[in-house]
C-alpha positions as CSV (number, residue, x, y, z in Angstrom):
1,X,-34.9,-124.4,-96.9
2,X,-37.7,-126.6,-95.5
3,X,-35.2,-129.1,-94.0
4,X,-33.3,-126.2,-92.3
5,X,-36.4,-124.9,-90.6
6,X,-37.5,-128.3,-89.3
7,X,-33.9,-128.9,-88.0
8,X,-34.1,-125.6,-86.1
9,X,-37.5,-126.5,-84.7
10,X,-36.2,-129.9,-83.5
11,X,-33.1,-128.3,-81.9
12,X,-35.3,-125.8,-80.1
13,X,-37.7,-128.4,-78.6
14,X,-35.5,-129.2,-75.6
15,X,-35.2,-125.6,-74.7
16,X,-39.0,-125.1,-75.0
17,X,-39.6,-128.1,-72.8
18,X,-37.2,-126.8,-70.2
19,X,-38.9,-123.4,-70.2
20,X,-42.4,-125.0,-69.9
21,X,-41.2,-127.3,-67.1
22,X,-39.7,-124.3,-65.2
23,X,-43.0,-122.4,-65.5
24,X,-45.0,-125.4,-64.3
25,X,-42.6,-125.9,-61.4
26,X,-42.9,-122.3,-60.5
27,X,-46.7,-122.4,-60.4
28,X,-46.7,-125.6,-58.3
29,X,-44.1,-124.0,-55.9
30,X,-46.3,-120.9,-55.5
31,X,-49.4,-123.0,-54.8
32,X,-47.5,-125.0,-52.1
33,X,-46.0,-121.9,-50.5
34,X,-49.4,-120.2,-50.3
35,X,-50.5,-123.2,-48.1
36,X,-47.6,-122.7,-45.6
37,X,-47.5,-118.9,-44.8
38,X,-46.0,-119.2,-41.4
39,X,-43.1,-121.4,-42.7
40,X,-42.6,-118.9,-45.5
41,X,-42.6,-116.0,-43.0
42,X,-39.9,-117.7,-40.9
43,X,-37.7,-118.3,-43.9
44,X,-38.2,-114.7,-45.2
45,X,-37.3,-113.2,-41.8
46,X,-34.3,-115.6,-41.5
47,X,-33.0,-114.7,-45.0
48,X,-33.4,-111.0,-44.4
49,X,-31.7,-111.3,-41.0
50,X,-28.8,-113.3,-42.5
51,X,-28.4,-110.7,-45.3
52,X,-28.5,-107.9,-42.8
53,X,-25.9,-109.5,-40.5
54,X,-23.6,-110.6,-43.3
55,X,-22.0,-107.2,-43.9
56,X,-20.9,-107.1,-40.3
57,X,-19.7,-110.6,-40.4
58,X,-17.8,-109.9,-43.6
59,X,-16.0,-107.0,-42.0
60,X,-15.0,-109.0,-38.9
61,X,-13.9,-111.9,-41.1
62,X,-11.0,-109.7,-42.3
63,X,-9.5,-109.9,-38.8
64,X,-10.6,-113.4,-37.6
65,X,-12.0,-116.7,-38.9
66,X,-15.6,-116.4,-40.2
67,X,-17.1,-118.8,-37.7
68,X,-15.6,-116.8,-34.8
69,X,-17.0,-113.6,-36.4
70,X,-20.5,-115.2,-36.7
71,X,-20.4,-116.3,-33.1
72,X,-19.4,-112.9,-31.8
73,X,-22.2,-111.2,-33.9
74,X,-24.8,-113.6,-32.7
75,X,-23.7,-113.3,-29.1
76,X,-24.2,-109.6,-29.3
77,X,-27.6,-110.2,-31.0
78,X,-28.7,-112.5,-28.1
79,X,-27.6,-109.9,-25.6
80,X,-29.6,-107.2,-27.5
81,X,-32.7,-109.5,-27.6
82,X,-32.4,-110.1,-23.8
83,X,-32.1,-106.4,-23.2
84,X,-35.2,-105.7,-25.2
85,X,-37.1,-108.6,-23.7
86,X,-36.4,-107.8,-20.0
87,X,-36.1,-103.9,-20.1
88,X,-37.7,-102.3,-23.2
89,X,-40.7,-104.6,-23.7
90,X,-42.0,-104.5,-20.1
91,X,-41.8,-100.7,-19.9
92,X,-43.4,-100.4,-23.3
93,X,-46.3,-102.7,-22.3
94,X,-46.6,-100.7,-19.1
95,X,-47.0,-97.5,-21.1
96,X,-49.5,-99.2,-23.4
97,X,-51.6,-100.2,-20.3
98,X,-51.5,-96.6,-19.1
99,X,-52.7,-95.5,-22.5
100,X,-55.6,-98.0,-22.4
101,X,-56.6,-96.7,-19.0
102,X,-56.5,-93.1,-20.2
103,X,-57.9,-93.6,-23.8
104,X,-61.3,-92.2,-22.8
105,X,-59.6,-88.9,-22.0
106,X,-58.7,-88.4,-25.7
107,X,-62.4,-87.8,-26.5
108,X,-62.9,-85.5,-23.5
109,X,-59.9,-83.5,-24.6
110,X,-61.1,-83.1,-28.1
111,X,-64.6,-82.2,-26.9
112,X,-63.2,-79.6,-24.5
113,X,-61.1,-78.1,-27.2
114,X,-64.1,-78.0,-29.5
115,X,-66.3,-76.3,-26.9
116,X,-63.6,-73.7,-26.1
117,X,-63.2,-72.9,-29.8
118,X,-67.0,-72.6,-30.3
119,X,-67.2,-70.3,-27.3
120,X,-64.4,-68.1,-28.7
121,X,-66.2,-67.8,-32.1
122,X,-69.5,-66.9,-30.4
123,X,-67.8,-64.3,-28.2
124,X,-66.1,-62.5,-31.0
125,X,-68.4,-63.0,-34.0
126,X,-71.8,-63.8,-32.4
127,X,-73.9,-67.0,-32.4
128,X,-74.9,-66.5,-36.0
129,X,-71.3,-67.1,-37.1
130,X,-71.8,-70.8,-36.5
131,X,-74.1,-72.8,-38.9
132,X,-77.3,-74.3,-37.5
133,X,-76.0,-77.8,-38.2
134,X,-72.7,-77.2,-36.3
135,X,-73.9,-79.2,-33.2
136,X,-74.8,-82.2,-35.4
137,X,-71.4,-82.0,-37.1
138,X,-69.7,-81.8,-33.7
139,X,-71.6,-84.8,-32.4
140,X,-70.9,-86.9,-35.5
141,X,-67.2,-86.0,-35.4
142,X,-66.9,-87.0,-31.7
143,X,-68.7,-90.2,-32.4
144,X,-66.2,-91.1,-35.1
145,X,-63.3,-90.1,-32.9
146,X,-64.7,-92.3,-30.1
147,X,-65.1,-95.3,-32.5
148,X,-61.6,-94.7,-33.9
149,X,-60.1,-94.7,-30.4
150,X,-62.0,-97.9,-29.4
151,X,-60.9,-99.6,-32.6
152,X,-57.3,-98.6,-32.0
153,X,-57.4,-99.9,-28.4
154,X,-59.0,-103.2,-29.7
155,X,-56.4,-103.5,-32.4
156,X,-53.5,-102.8,-30.0
157,X,-54.9,-105.5,-27.7
158,X,-55.1,-108.0,-30.5
159,X,-51.5,-107.1,-31.5
160,X,-50.4,-107.9,-28.0
161,X,-52.0,-111.3,-28.2
162,X,-50.0,-111.9,-31.4
163,X,-46.7,-111.1,-29.7
164,X,-46.3,-114.8,-28.6
165,X,-46.4,-116.0,-32.3
166,X,-44.0,-113.2,-33.3
167,X,-41.6,-114.3,-30.6
168,X,-41.6,-117.9,-31.9
169,X,-41.1,-116.7,-35.5
170,X,-38.2,-114.4,-34.3
171,X,-36.4,-117.1,-32.3
172,X,-36.7,-119.6,-35.1
173,X,-35.5,-117.1,-37.7
174,X,-32.5,-116.2,-35.5
175,X,-31.5,-119.9,-35.3
176,X,-32.1,-120.4,-39.0
177,X,-30.2,-117.3,-40.0
178,X,-27.3,-118.6,-37.9
179,X,-27.4,-121.8,-40.0
180,X,-27.4,-119.8,-43.2
181,X,-24.3,-117.8,-42.3
182,X,-22.3,-120.8,-41.0
183,X,-23.2,-122.9,-44.1
184,X,-22.9,-120.1,-46.7
185,X,-20.2,-121.9,-48.7
186,X,-22.4,-125.0,-49.2
187,X,-25.5,-122.9,-50.0
188,X,-23.6,-120.9,-52.6
189,X,-22.2,-124.2,-54.1
190,X,-25.8,-125.6,-54.4
191,X,-27.0,-122.4,-56.1
192,X,-24.1,-122.3,-58.6
193,X,-24.7,-126.0,-59.4
194,X,-28.0,-125.0,-61.0
195,X,-26.2,-123.2,-63.8
196,X,-24.0,-124.6,-66.6
197,X,-20.3,-124.2,-66.3
198,X,-20.2,-121.5,-68.9
199,X,-22.7,-119.4,-66.9
200,X,-21.3,-119.9,-63.4
201,X,-19.1,-116.8,-63.4
202,X,-22.2,-114.7,-64.3
203,X,-24.2,-116.5,-61.6
204,X,-21.5,-115.6,-59.1
205,X,-21.8,-112.0,-60.1
206,X,-25.6,-112.1,-59.7
207,X,-25.2,-113.7,-56.2
208,X,-22.8,-110.9,-55.2
209,X,-25.2,-108.3,-56.5
210,X,-28.2,-109.8,-54.7
211,X,-26.1,-109.9,-51.5
212,X,-25.1,-106.3,-52.0
213,X,-28.6,-105.0,-52.6
214,X,-30.6,-107.0,-50.0
215,X,-27.8,-107.0,-47.4
216,X,-27.2,-103.3,-47.8
217,X,-30.9,-102.5,-47.5
218,X,-31.6,-104.6,-44.4
219,X,-28.5,-103.4,-42.6
220,X,-29.1,-99.8,-43.5
221,X,-32.8,-100.0,-42.6
222,X,-31.9,-101.5,-39.2
223,X,-29.5,-98.7,-38.4
224,X,-32.0,-96.0,-39.5
225,X,-34.8,-97.5,-37.5
226,X,-32.7,-97.8,-34.3
227,X,-31.4,-94.3,-34.6
228,X,-34.8,-92.8,-35.3
229,X,-36.4,-94.7,-32.4
230,X,-33.7,-93.9,-29.9
231,X,-33.6,-90.2,-30.9
232,X,-37.4,-89.8,-30.5
233,X,-37.2,-91.6,-27.1
234,X,-34.4,-89.4,-25.9
235,X,-36.0,-86.1,-27.1
236,X,-39.4,-86.9,-25.6
237,X,-37.9,-88.1,-22.4
238,X,-36.1,-84.7,-22.0
239,X,-39.4,-83.0,-22.9
240,X,-41.2,-84.9,-20.1
241,X,-43.5,-87.1,-22.2
242,X,-45.1,-90.0,-20.2
243,X,-45.1,-92.1,-23.4
244,X,-41.5,-91.4,-24.6
245,X,-40.5,-95.1,-24.7
246,X,-43.7,-96.2,-26.4
247,X,-43.5,-93.5,-29.0
248,X,-39.8,-94.2,-29.6
249,X,-40.5,-97.9,-30.2
250,X,-43.5,-97.2,-32.4
251,X,-41.5,-94.6,-34.5
252,X,-38.5,-96.9,-34.8
253,X,-40.7,-99.8,-36.1
254,X,-42.9,-97.6,-38.3
255,X,-39.9,-95.9,-39.9
256,X,-39.4,-99.2,-41.8
257,X,-42.6,-98.5,-43.7
258,X,-41.6,-95.9,-46.3
259,X,-43.7,-92.7,-46.4
260,X,-46.8,-94.2,-44.6
261,X,-45.0,-95.3,-41.5
262,X,-44.1,-91.8,-40.3
263,X,-47.6,-90.5,-40.9
264,X,-49.0,-93.2,-38.6
265,X,-46.3,-92.4,-36.0
266,X,-47.4,-88.7,-36.2
267,X,-51.0,-89.8,-35.6
268,X,-49.9,-91.8,-32.5
269,X,-47.9,-88.8,-31.4
270,X,-50.9,-86.4,-31.5
271,X,-53.1,-88.9,-29.7
272,X,-50.6,-89.8,-26.9
273,X,-49.2,-86.3,-26.5
274,X,-52.7,-84.8,-26.2
275,X,-53.2,-86.8,-23.0
276,X,-50.7,-84.4,-21.4
277,X,-52.0,-81.4,-23.2
278,X,-51.8,-79.9,-26.6
279,X,-48.4,-78.4,-25.9
280,X,-47.0,-81.9,-25.4
281,X,-48.8,-83.1,-28.5
282,X,-47.2,-80.3,-30.6
283,X,-43.8,-81.1,-29.1
284,X,-44.2,-84.8,-29.9
285,X,-45.3,-84.2,-33.5
286,X,-42.4,-81.8,-34.1
287,X,-39.9,-84.2,-32.6
288,X,-41.0,-87.1,-34.7
289,X,-41.2,-85.1,-37.9
290,X,-37.8,-83.4,-37.4
291,X,-35.9,-86.6,-36.4
292,X,-37.4,-88.6,-39.2
293,X,-36.5,-85.8,-41.7
294,X,-32.9,-85.8,-40.3
295,X,-32.8,-89.6,-40.9
296,X,-34.1,-89.1,-44.4
297,X,-31.8,-86.3,-45.5
298,X,-28.6,-86.9,-43.6
299,X,-28.4,-90.7,-42.8
300,X,-30.2,-92.4,-45.7
301,X,-27.6,-91.4,-48.4
302,X,-24.7,-92.4,-46.1
303,X,-26.1,-95.6,-44.7
304,X,-27.9,-96.9,-47.8
305,X,-25.2,-95.6,-50.1
306,X,-25.8,-97.1,-53.6
307,X,-27.0,-100.5,-52.3
308,X,-30.5,-100.1,-53.8
309,X,-30.1,-97.9,-56.8
310,X,-33.8,-97.5,-57.7
311,X,-35.4,-94.2,-58.9
312,X,-37.8,-92.4,-56.6
313,X,-40.7,-93.0,-59.0
314,X,-40.1,-96.7,-59.1
315,X,-39.8,-96.7,-55.3
316,X,-43.2,-95.0,-54.9
317,X,-44.8,-97.4,-57.4
318,X,-43.3,-100.4,-55.7
319,X,-44.4,-99.3,-52.2
320,X,-48.1,-98.8,-53.2
321,X,-48.1,-101.9,-55.3
322,X,-46.4,-104.0,-52.7
323,X,-48.7,-102.8,-50.0
324,X,-51.9,-103.5,-52.0
325,X,-50.7,-106.9,-53.0
326,X,-49.0,-108.2,-49.9
327,X,-49.9,-105.9,-47.0
328,X,-47.3,-104.9,-44.5
329,X,-44.7,-107.3,-45.9
330,X,-45.2,-105.7,-49.3
331,X,-44.5,-102.3,-47.8
332,X,-41.4,-103.4,-46.0
333,X,-39.9,-105.3,-48.8
334,X,-41.0,-103.1,-51.7
335,X,-37.7,-101.3,-52.2
336,X,-35.4,-104.4,-52.2
337,X,-37.9,-106.2,-54.4
338,X,-37.8,-103.3,-56.9
339,X,-34.0,-103.4,-56.9
340,X,-34.1,-107.2,-57.6
341,X,-36.6,-106.7,-60.4
342,X,-34.2,-104.1,-61.9
343,X,-31.4,-106.7,-61.6
344,X,-33.5,-109.3,-63.3
345,X,-34.2,-106.8,-66.1
346,X,-30.5,-106.0,-66.6
347,X,-29.5,-109.7,-66.5
348,X,-32.2,-111.6,-68.1
349,X,-35.1,-109.6,-69.7
350,X,-33.2,-106.8,-71.5
351,X,-30.6,-109.2,-73.1
352,X,-33.5,-111.5,-74.2
353,X,-35.4,-108.6,-75.8
354,X,-32.2,-107.6,-77.7
355,X,-31.7,-111.2,-78.8
356,X,-28.6,-111.7,-76.7
357,X,-27.9,-114.5,-74.2
358,X,-28.7,-114.1,-70.6
359,X,-26.0,-112.5,-68.4
360,X,-24.7,-110.7,-71.5
361,X,-25.3,-107.1,-70.3
362,X,-23.2,-105.6,-67.5
363,X,-24.8,-105.4,-64.1
364,X,-25.8,-101.8,-63.2
């Protein structure tokens, strides 16, 4: 019996060393990656872009060679970038400048509304209906609103200064994603070579599942953001909003942040709409809320389909945890990250707990 135990221990030593080596390598890799955040950001954006474009390329590849399909998709992407760069961005910046010039009016509008509300109460209920500390409360609230508007203007200005860096990241990511898609066969072969021959069929299944989850999410999110932004812009343009393009762009971008993004967009809607009166503010809020709800109810099930497959409770937890740990990127990538964690559970962790080899359970 003693000899058998020692034999088992000796046979397990290579596996233990491999696991320990993998853990050490992962720790070193995380330390190195934390020192090069801009490079990591470029590769993350490029990878997500490649996954999002790949479903379109795959459909076109059924009718033409893959390289031709990639070229057509990226030609359309370049035209889209030029359209945004020369038409959408200048108009949006112009509306931002107009908002900066009129940002002081927001405080005046709030103060005027407060004074009229106070006069109405005094007229109908008498001066005693208002507490003695009401004036102090009003002044404190106006001071906080003024500080909030000033901080918002300052933050928006800093965001404009960071656009140059974002442009560099975006262009580099486009070029890198083009390389990923044109070299997809070589990249897959390198990935499969990391696994023993007996596990390569399972590794191929995992790669397909990752492509389905991440690619479906990125493509679907892009479609939803574009639809939401365009719809808000169109409705507010018809309603006569001076900031229709700016609010459409903000709503489209913020829709990518689950739950919290639309709340921020509604806040911008109230603030920008109030510059044209409270009727326009109400129209703006209703337009953003209704269009985002249409996207949530009608489009999300059709566009996203079953690509993610994560329960609502897990989604909420992933969003808050991702935002707390990694900021904006954590909010944006929380849902696909939760789906990949679920995949890792089904493929590695659950079989290991049940004493089965990895890749044993069916992917769900």
